[in-house]
C-alpha positions in Angstrom: 144.6 191.6 166.0 146.5 188.4 166.4 146.4 186.3 169.5 149.5 185.6 171.4 150.6 181.9 171.5 149.6 181.6 175.2 146.1 183.0 174.4 145.6 180.4 171.7 146.7 177.7 174.0 144.3 178.9 176.7 141.5 179.0 174.2 142.3 175.4 173.0 142.4 174.1 176.6 139.1 175.9 177.5 137.5 174.5 174.3 138.6 171.0 175.1 137.3 171.2 178.7 134.0 172.7 177.5 133.6 170.0 174.9 134.1 167.3 177.5 131.7 169.0 179.9 129.1 169.5 177.1 129.3 165.9 176.0 128.9 164.8 179.6 125.7 166.9 179.9 124.4 165.8 176.5 124.9 162.1 177.6 122.6 162.8 180.6 119.9 164.9 178.9 119.2 166.3 175.4 119.4 169.9 176.8 123.1 169.3 177.4 123.6 169.8 173.6 122.1 173.3 174.0 124.1 174.1 177.1 127.3 172.7 175.7 127.0 174.6 172.5 126.1 177.8 174.4 129.2 177.5 176.6 131.5 176.7 173.7 130.1 179.5 171.6 131.3 182.0 174.2 134.9 181.4 173.0 134.0 182.7 169.5 134.9 186.2 168.4 131.6 186.9 166.6 128.0 185.7 166.5 128.7 183.9 163.2 131.7 182.2 164.8 129.5 181.2 167.8 126.9 179.7 165.5 129.7 177.7 163.8 131.1 176.5 167.1 127.6 175.5 168.2 126.8 173.7 165.0 130.1 171.9 165.2 129.4 170.9 168.8 126.0 169.6 167.7 127.6 167.5 164.9 130.1 166.2 167.4 127.3 165.0 169.7 125.6 163.3 166.7 128.9 161.6 165.8 129.3 160.3 169.4 125.7 159.1 169.3 126.4 157.3 166.0 129.5 155.6 167.4 127.4 154.5 170.4 124.8 153.0 168.1 127.4 151.1 166.2 129.1 150.0 169.4 125.9 148.5 170.7 125.1 146.9 167.4 121.9 148.8 166.8 122.7 150.5 163.5 120.4 148.2 161.5 117.5 148.9 163.8 118.1 152.6 163.8 118.2 152.7 160.0 115.1 150.6 159.8 113.2 153.4 161.7 113.3 155.4 158.5 112.5 159.1 158.9 112.7 158.9 162.6 116.4 158.0 162.4 117.0 161.6 161.1 115.5 163.1 164.2 118.7 162.8 166.4 120.7 164.5 163.7 118.2 167.3 163.4 118.0 167.7 167.2 121.8 167.7 167.6 122.5 170.3 164.9 119.4 172.4 165.6 120.1 172.7 169.3 123.8 173.3 168.5 122.9 176.3 166.3 120.4 177.6 168.9 123.1 177.3 171.6 125.6 179.1 169.3 123.2 182.0 169.0 123.7 182.7 172.6 127.0 184.3 171.6 125.0 187.3 170.5 123.5 187.8 174.1 126.6 189.5 175.5 
């Protein structure tokens, strides 16, 4: 089943709005990653797609966090933390995957 062009546009607009809302929630609290991934995963056609959407959203939040660290000039301090520096990456991707699993709750 192929989507009409207007359906694809609607999905793209919804995805963009959900990504912005999810990043805003993630900036306020770490549970925002879970909620943002859960919301975005509802646009997927399958549970596997929902997990992929959630993981991608988690990676996006990690990327935004990395840009923020670089912008504030704290990259050297973050890397000096050693193994603890991996924790934000694990949290972002892990919560994204858990949020993506909510696609199976329909």
